[in-house]
Backbone atoms as SQL, in Angstrom:
CREATE TABLE atoms (id INTEGER PRIMARY KEY, chain TEXT, resi INTEGER, resn TEXT, atom TEXT, x REAL, y REAL, z REAL);
INSERT INTO atoms VALUES
  (1, 'A', 1, 'MET', 'N', 1.607, 2.054, 1.264),
  (2, 'A', 1, 'MET', 'CA', 2.533, 3.465, 0.955),
  (3, 'A', 1, 'MET', 'C', 3.781, 3.374, 0.918),
  (4, 'A', 2, 'LEU', 'N', 4.130, 4.917, 0.345),
  (5, 'A', 2, 'LEU', 'CA', 5.414, 3.833, 0.421),
  (6, 'A', 2, 'LEU', 'C', 6.334, 4.613, 0.877),
  (7, 'A', 3, 'ASN', 'N', 7.318, 4.155, 0.895),
  (8, 'A', 3, 'ASN', 'CA', 8.365, 5.390, 1.802),
  (9, 'A', 3, 'ASN', 'C', 8.708, 5.550, 1.271),
  (10, 'A', 4, 'SER', 'N', 9.206, 7.176, 2.458),
  (11, 'A', 4, 'SER', 'CA', 8.964, 9.092, 2.279),
  (12, 'A', 4, 'SER', 'C', 10.509, 8.547, 2.037),
  (13, 'A', 5, 'SER', 'N', 11.184, 7.745, 1.433),
  (14, 'A', 5, 'SER', 'CA', 12.449, 8.473, 0.459),
  (15, 'A', 5, 'SER', 'C', 12.689, 8.517, -0.078),
  (16, 'A', 6, 'VAL', 'N', 11.600, 7.270, -0.406),
  (17, 'A', 6, 'VAL', 'CA', 10.990, 7.390, -2.167),
  (18, 'A', 6, 'VAL', 'C', 10.077, 8.774, -2.671),
  (19, 'A', 7, 'SER', 'N', 9.496, 8.877, -1.957),
  (20, 'A', 7, 'SER', 'CA', 8.688, 9.747, -2.010),
  (21, 'A', 7, 'SER', 'C', 9.328, 11.533, -2.071),
  (22, 'A', 8, 'VAL', 'N', 9.948, 11.305, -1.045),
  (23, 'A', 8, 'VAL', 'CA', 11.004, 13.111, -1.076),
  (24, 'A', 8, 'VAL', 'C', 11.991, 12.782, -1.874),
  (25, 'A', 9, 'THR', 'N', 12.509, 11.570, -3.408),
  (26, 'A', 9, 'THR', 'CA', 13.606, 11.254, -3.969),
  (27, 'A', 9, 'THR', 'C', 12.267, 12.357, -4.830),
  (28, 'A', 10, 'LEU', 'N', 11.254, 12.426, -5.264),
  (29, 'A', 10, 'LEU', 'CA', 10.920, 12.110, -6.354),
  (30, 'A', 10, 'LEU', 'C', 10.019, 13.449, -6.632),
  (31, 'A', 11, 'GLN', 'N', 9.498, 13.989, -5.149),
  (32, 'A', 11, 'GLN', 'CA', 9.645, 15.200, -5.006),
  (33, 'A', 11, 'GLN', 'C', 10.572, 16.198, -5.409),
  (34, 'A', 12, 'MET', 'N', 11.368, 15.979, -5.112),
  (35, 'A', 12, 'MET', 'CA', 13.364, 16.816, -6.062),
  (36, 'A', 12, 'MET', 'C', 12.846, 16.404, -7.211),
  (37, 'A', 13, 'ILE', 'N', 12.861, 15.472, -7.780),
  (38, 'A', 13, 'ILE', 'CA', 12.945, 15.200, -9.988),
  (39, 'A', 13, 'ILE', 'C', 11.560, 16.547, -9.897),
  (40, 'A', 14, 'ALA', 'N', 10.700, 15.877, -9.321),
  (41, 'A', 14, 'ALA', 'CA', 9.113, 16.529, -9.905),
  (42, 'A', 14, 'ALA', 'C', 9.882, 18.286, -9.923),
  (43, 'A', 15, 'ARG', 'N', 10.364, 19.274, -8.767),
  (44, 'A', 15, 'ARG', 'CA', 10.814, 20.107, -8.988),
  (45, 'A', 15, 'ARG', 'C', 12.516, 20.965, -9.696),
  (46, 'A', 16, 'ARG', 'N', 12.618, 19.429, -9.918),
  (47, 'A', 16, 'ARG', 'CA', 13.666, 20.025, -11.369),
  (48, 'A', 16, 'ARG', 'C', 13.176, 19.515, -12.846),
  (49, 'A', 17, 'SER', 'N', 12.091, 19.499, -13.305),
  (50, 'A', 17, 'SER', 'CA', 11.358, 18.951, -13.876),
  (51, 'A', 17, 'SER', 'C', 10.970, 20.358, -14.583),
  (52, 'A', 18, 'ASN', 'N', 10.662, 21.487, -14.126),
  (53, 'A', 18, 'ASN', 'CA', 10.128, 22.933, -14.098),
  (54, 'A', 18, 'ASN', 'C', 8.267, 22.899, -14.633),
  (55, 'A', 19, 'LYS', 'N', 7.322, 21.111, -14.909),
  (56, 'A', 19, 'LYS', 'CA', 6.425, 20.944, -14.405),
  (57, 'A', 19, 'LYS', 'C', 5.546, 21.307, -13.131),
  (58, 'A', 20, 'SER', 'N', 4.533, 22.536, -13.747),
  (59, 'A', 20, 'SER', 'CA', 3.424, 23.090, -12.080),
  (60, 'A', 20, 'SER', 'C', 2.821, 21.596, -12.180),
  (61, 'A', 21, 'LEU', 'N', 2.734, 21.870, -10.880),
  (62, 'A', 21, 'LEU', 'CA', 1.411, 21.261, -10.371),
  (63, 'A', 21, 'LEU', 'C', 1.067, 20.605, -11.238),
  (64, 'A', 22, 'TYR', 'N', -0.281, 21.678, -11.535),
  (65, 'A', 22, 'TYR', 'CA', -1.371, 21.675, -12.111),
  (66, 'A', 22, 'TYR', 'C', -0.962, 20.723, -13.167),
  (67, 'A', 23, 'ALA', 'N', -0.139, 21.078, -13.487),
  (68, 'A', 23, 'ALA', 'CA', 0.589, 20.163, -14.869),
  (69, 'A', 23, 'ALA', 'C', 0.524, 18.298, -14.894),
  (70, 'A', 24, 'ILE', 'N', 1.122, 18.796, -14.139),
  (71, 'A', 24, 'ILE', 'CA', 1.557, 17.203, -13.223),
  (72, 'A', 24, 'ILE', 'C', -0.040, 16.826, -12.969),
  (73, 'A', 25, 'ALA', 'N', -0.284, 16.781, -12.601),
  (74, 'A', 25, 'ALA', 'CA', -1.759, 16.336, -12.498),
  (75, 'A', 25, 'ALA', 'C', -2.532, 16.182, -13.714),
  (76, 'A', 26, 'GLN', 'N', -2.926, 17.359, -14.290),
  (77, 'A', 26, 'GLN', 'CA', -3.514, 17.555, -15.437),
  (78, 'A', 26, 'GLN', 'C', -2.913, 15.478, -16.087),
  (79, 'A', 27, 'GLU', 'N', -1.440, 15.635, -16.293),
  (80, 'A', 27, 'GLU', 'CA', -1.204, 14.816, -17.737),
  (81, 'A', 27, 'GLU', 'C', -1.176, 12.945, -16.682),
  (82, 'A', 28, 'SER', 'N', -0.776, 13.040, -16.032),
  (83, 'A', 28, 'SER', 'CA', -0.876, 11.724, -13.931),
  (84, 'A', 28, 'SER', 'C', -2.239, 11.085, -14.310),
  (85, 'A', 29, 'GLY', 'N', -3.604, 12.470, -14.718),
  (86, 'A', 29, 'GLY', 'CA', -4.743, 11.473, -14.347),
  (87, 'A', 29, 'GLY', 'C', -5.809, 11.971, -13.119),
  (88, 'A', 30, 'LEU', 'N', -4.429, 12.718, -12.149),
  (89, 'A', 30, 'LEU', 'CA', -4.737, 12.767, -10.694),
  (90, 'A', 30, 'LEU', 'C', -5.244, 14.070, -10.757),
  (91, 'A', 31, 'SER', 'N', -6.015, 15.052, -9.883),
  (92, 'A', 31, 'SER', 'CA', -6.190, 14.981, -8.820),
  (93, 'A', 31, 'SER', 'C', -5.747, 16.041, -8.485),
  (94, 'A', 32, 'GLN', 'N', -6.005, 17.892, -8.620),
  (95, 'A', 32, 'GLN', 'CA', -4.723, 18.603, -8.204),
  (96, 'A', 32, 'GLN', 'C', -4.438, 18.602, -6.445),
  (97, 'A', 33, 'SER', 'N', -5.332, 18.722, -5.811),
  (98, 'A', 33, 'SER', 'CA', -5.009, 18.837, -4.520),
  (99, 'A', 33, 'SER', 'C', -4.190, 17.635, -4.113),
  (100, 'A', 34, 'THR', 'N', -4.982, 16.492, -4.279),
  (101, 'A', 34, 'THR', 'CA', -3.944, 15.253, -4.538),
  (102, 'A', 34, 'THR', 'C', -2.785, 15.501, -5.076),
  (103, 'A', 35, 'VAL', 'N', -1.520, 16.030, -5.700),
  (104, 'A', 35, 'VAL', 'CA', -0.726, 15.817, -6.513),
  (105, 'A', 35, 'VAL', 'C', -0.352, 16.891, -5.256),
  (106, 'A', 36, 'THR', 'N', -0.551, 18.244, -5.212),
  (107, 'A', 36, 'THR', 'CA', 0.059, 19.160, -4.350),
  (108, 'A', 36, 'THR', 'C', 0.416, 18.315, -2.556),
  (109, 'A', 37, 'ARG', 'N', -1.273, 18.087, -1.648),
  (110, 'A', 37, 'ARG', 'CA', -1.091, 17.742, 0.109),
  (111, 'A', 37, 'ARG', 'C', 0.931, 16.595, -0.641),
  (112, 'A', 38, 'TRP', 'N', 0.290, 15.709, -1.745),
  (113, 'A', 38, 'TRP', 'CA', 1.804, 15.062, -1.964),
  (114, 'A', 38, 'TRP', 'C', 2.798, 15.453, -1.988),
  (115, 'A', 39, 'TYR', 'N', 3.335, 16.584, -3.055),
  (116, 'A', 39, 'TYR', 'CA', 3.892, 17.488, -2.970),
  (117, 'A', 39, 'TYR', 'C', 4.904, 18.747, -1.643),
  (118, 'A', 40, 'ASN', 'N', 3.714, 18.958, -1.403),
  (119, 'A', 40, 'ASN', 'CA', 4.322, 19.371, -0.003),
  (120, 'A', 40, 'ASN', 'C', 4.290, 18.866, 1.279),
  (121, 'A', 41, 'GLY', 'N', 4.392, 17.407, 1.429),
  (122, 'A', 41, 'GLY', 'CA', 4.891, 16.232, 2.479),
  (123, 'A', 41, 'GLY', 'C', 3.457, 16.467, 2.775),
  (124, 'A', 42, 'GLU', 'N', 2.000, 16.476, 3.002),
  (125, 'A', 42, 'GLU', 'CA', 0.987, 16.360, 3.728),
  (126, 'A', 42, 'GLU', 'C', -0.090, 15.506, 3.833),
  (127, 'A', 43, 'SER', 'N', 0.773, 14.580, 2.705),
  (128, 'A', 43, 'SER', 'CA', 0.299, 13.242, 2.546),
  (129, 'A', 43, 'SER', 'C', 1.344, 12.410, 1.519),
  (130, 'A', 44, 'ASN', 'N', 1.072, 11.323, 2.236),
  (131, 'A', 44, 'ASN', 'CA', 1.433, 10.090, 1.422),
  (132, 'A', 44, 'ASN', 'C', 1.072, 9.185, -0.355),
  (133, 'A', 45, 'ILE', 'N', 2.368, 8.688, -1.009),
  (134, 'A', 45, 'ILE', 'CA', 0.661, 8.555, -1.871),
  (135, 'A', 45, 'ILE', 'C', 1.103, 7.149, -2.256),
  (136, 'A', 46, 'SER', 'N', 1.077, 6.258, -2.815),
  (137, 'A', 46, 'SER', 'CA', 0.144, 4.558, -3.133),
  (138, 'A', 46, 'SER', 'C', 1.735, 4.616, -3.771),
  (139, 'A', 47, 'LEU', 'N', 1.350, 3.668, -4.306),
  (140, 'A', 47, 'LEU', 'CA', 3.144, 2.765, -5.526),
  (141, 'A', 47, 'LEU', 'C', 2.108, 3.225, -6.614),
  (142, 'A', 48, 'GLU', 'N', 0.717, 3.473, -7.012),
  (143, 'A', 48, 'GLU', 'CA', 0.322, 3.425, -8.626),
  (144, 'A', 48, 'GLU', 'C', 0.560, 4.228, -8.500),
  (145, 'A', 49, 'THR', 'N', 0.150, 5.055, -7.565),
  (146, 'A', 49, 'THR', 'CA', 0.212, 7.055, -7.303),
  (147, 'A', 49, 'THR', 'C', 1.503, 7.718, -7.781),
  (148, 'A', 50, 'ALA', 'N', 2.577, 7.031, -7.379),
  (149, 'A', 50, 'ALA', 'CA', 4.271, 7.113, -7.423),
  (150, 'A', 50, 'ALA', 'C', 5.066, 6.912, -8.666),
  (151, 'A', 51, 'GLU', 'N', 3.732, 5.884, -9.698),
  (152, 'A', 51, 'GLU', 'CA', 3.989, 5.278, -10.695),
  (153, 'A', 51, 'GLU', 'C', 3.840, 6.352, -12.204),
  (154, 'A', 52, 'LEU', 'N', 2.764, 6.969, -11.472),
  (155, 'A', 52, 'LEU', 'CA', 1.870, 8.028, -12.456),
  (156, 'A', 52, 'LEU', 'C', 2.591, 9.019, -13.269),
  (157, 'A', 53, 'ILE', 'N', 3.054, 9.184, -11.047),
  (158, 'A', 53, 'ILE', 'CA', 4.179, 10.963, -11.400),
  (159, 'A', 53, 'ILE', 'C', 5.014, 10.261, -11.989),
  (160, 'A', 54, 'ALA', 'N', 6.305, 9.186, -11.302),
  (161, 'A', 54, 'ALA', 'CA', 7.197, 9.417, -12.194),
  (162, 'A', 54, 'ALA', 'C', 7.300, 8.869, -13.885),
  (163, 'A', 55, 'ASP', 'N', 6.184, 8.447, -14.277),
  (164, 'A', 55, 'ASP', 'CA', 5.226, 8.684, -15.955),
  (165, 'A', 55, 'ASP', 'C', 5.410, 10.029, -16.464),
  (166, 'A', 56, 'VAL', 'N', 4.704, 11.319, -15.343),
  (167, 'A', 56, 'VAL', 'CA', 5.000, 12.004, -15.937),
  (168, 'A', 56, 'VAL', 'C', 6.280, 13.048, -16.014),
  (169, 'A', 57, 'LEU', 'N', 6.546, 12.571, -15.468),
  (170, 'A', 57, 'LEU', 'CA', 8.183, 13.392, -14.854),
  (171, 'A', 57, 'LEU', 'C', 9.514, 12.341, -15.546),
  (172, 'A', 58, 'GLY', 'N', 8.956, 11.792, -16.471),
  (173, 'A', 58, 'GLY', 'CA', 10.442, 10.888, -18.272),
  (174, 'A', 58, 'GLY', 'C', 10.938, 9.750, -16.993),
  (175, 'A', 59, 'ASN', 'N', 10.566, 9.764, -15.107),
  (176, 'A', 59, 'ASN', 'CA', 11.460, 8.368, -14.774),
  (177, 'A', 59, 'ASN', 'C', 10.887, 7.236, -14.158),
  (178, 'A', 60, 'ASP', 'N', 11.063, 6.570, -14.257),
  (179, 'A', 60, 'ASP', 'CA', 10.912, 5.505, -14.357),
  (180, 'A', 60, 'ASP', 'C', 11.444, 4.790, -12.806),
  (181, 'A', 61, 'LEU', 'N', 10.078, 4.615, -11.826),
  (182, 'A', 61, 'LEU', 'CA', 9.790, 3.999, -10.069),
  (183, 'A', 61, 'LEU', 'C', 10.468, 2.765, -10.303),
  (184, 'A', 62, 'ILE', 'N', 11.471, 2.489, -9.875),
  (185, 'A', 62, 'ILE', 'CA', 12.490, 1.313, -9.626),
  (186, 'A', 62, 'ILE', 'C', 12.520, 1.255, -7.823),
  (187, 'A', 63, 'LEU', 'N', 11.901, 0.308, -7.214),
  (188, 'A', 63, 'LEU', 'CA', 12.227, 0.236, -5.758),
  (189, 'A', 63, 'LEU', 'C', 12.812, -1.146, -5.776),
  (190, 'A', 64, 'LEU', 'N', 13.642, -0.813, -4.096),
  (191, 'A', 64, 'LEU', 'CA', 14.206, -2.257, -4.789),
  (192, 'A', 64, 'LEU', 'C', 14.755, -2.527, -2.789),
  (193, 'A', 65, 'GLU', 'N', 14.329, -4.311, -2.356),
  (194, 'A', 65, 'GLU', 'CA', 13.458, -4.367, -1.373),
  (195, 'A', 65, 'GLU', 'C', 15.279, -4.914, -0.964),
  (196, 'A', 66, 'ARG', 'N', 15.369, -4.547, 0.498),
  (197, 'A', 66, 'ARG', 'CA', 16.335, -4.818, 1.649),
  (198, 'A', 66, 'ARG', 'C', 16.751, -6.191, 1.865),
  (199, 'A', 67, 'LYS', 'N', 17.509, -7.107, 1.093),
  (200, 'A', 67, 'LYS', 'CA', 17.718, -8.558, 1.236),
  (201, 'A', 67, 'LYS', 'C', 18.363, -7.949, 2.999),
  (202, 'A', 68, 'PRO', 'N', 17.395, -9.469, 3.716),
  (203, 'A', 68, 'PRO', 'CA', 18.317, -9.946, 4.758),
  (204, 'A', 68, 'PRO', 'C', 19.769, -10.480, 4.857),
  (205, 'A', 69, 'LYS', 'N', 20.407, -9.962, 5.770),
  (206, 'A', 69, 'LYS', 'CA', 22.100, -9.904, 6.218),
  (207, 'A', 69, 'LYS', 'C', 22.056, -11.992, 5.758),
  (208, 'A', 70, 'HIS', 'N', 23.425, -11.934, 4.714),
  (209, 'A', 70, 'HIS', 'CA', 24.195, -13.560, 5.547),
  (210, 'A', 70, 'HIS', 'C', 24.600, -13.728, 6.973),
  (211, 'A', 71, 'ALA', 'N', 24.363, -14.232, 7.216),
  (212, 'A', 71, 'ALA', 'CA', 25.148, -15.624, 8.507),
  (213, 'A', 71, 'ALA', 'C', 26.706, -15.415, 7.870),
  (214, 'A', 72, 'TYR', 'N', 25.944, -14.762, 7.228),
  (215, 'A', 72, 'TYR', 'CA', 28.099, -15.853, 7.293),
  (216, 'A', 72, 'TYR', 'C', 28.688, -14.043, 5.955),
  (217, 'A', 73, 'SER', 'N', 30.189, -14.686, 6.592),
  (218, 'A', 73, 'SER', 'CA', 30.612, -13.694, 5.626),
  (219, 'A', 73, 'SER', 'C', 31.796, -13.437, 4.799),
  (220, 'A', 74, 'ARG', 'N', 31.708, -12.704, 3.643),
  (221, 'A', 74, 'ARG', 'CA', 32.663, -12.627, 2.263),
  (222, 'A', 74, 'ARG', 'C', 33.734, -13.888, 1.872),
  (223, 'A', 75, 'SER', 'N', 34.148, -14.488, 3.371),
  (224, 'A', 75, 'SER', 'CA', 35.121, -14.644, 3.442),
  (225, 'A', 75, 'SER', 'C', 34.682, -16.746, 3.191),
  (226, 'A', 76, 'GLY', 'N', 33.412, -16.664, 3.759),
  (227, 'A', 76, 'GLY', 'CA', 32.179, -18.236, 3.976),
  (228, 'A', 76, 'GLY', 'C', 32.688, -18.527, 5.111),
  (229, 'A', 77, 'SER', 'N', 33.251, -17.509, 6.328),
  (230, 'A', 77, 'SER', 'CA', 32.981, -18.785, 7.045),
  (231, 'A', 77, 'SER', 'C', 31.694, -17.484, 7.579),
  (232, 'A', 78, 'LYS', 'N', 31.220, -18.515, 9.486),
  (233, 'A', 78, 'LYS', 'CA', 29.891, -18.464, 9.959),
  (234, 'A', 78, 'LYS', 'C', 30.132, -17.076, 11.455),
  (235, 'A', 79, 'ARG', 'N', 29.570, -16.055, 10.522),
  (236, 'A', 79, 'ARG', 'CA', 29.841, -15.020, 11.785),
  (237, 'A', 79, 'ARG', 'C', 28.881, -15.282, 13.529),
  (238, 'A', 80, 'GLN', 'N', 29.513, -15.336, 13.979),
  (239, 'A', 80, 'GLN', 'CA', 28.865, -15.496, 15.694),
  (240, 'A', 80, 'GLN', 'C', 27.790, -14.301, 16.016);
């Protein structure tokens, strides 16, 4: 399942798109109940589902992974 901030961002894009939930469901091939539950925050969606919805909304879904902090500071000295 996706992290909630990705889902919230996708919901915001959906609201701004002026597409109905029915249209999003039809164009993505998802059931209207799946789209409605996600949109209302009642369920999480998978990466695959998020990609389908993003595509219908004319967006690319780009996920970034957090890198662990380095053991060294920017100056190159080792952090304590």
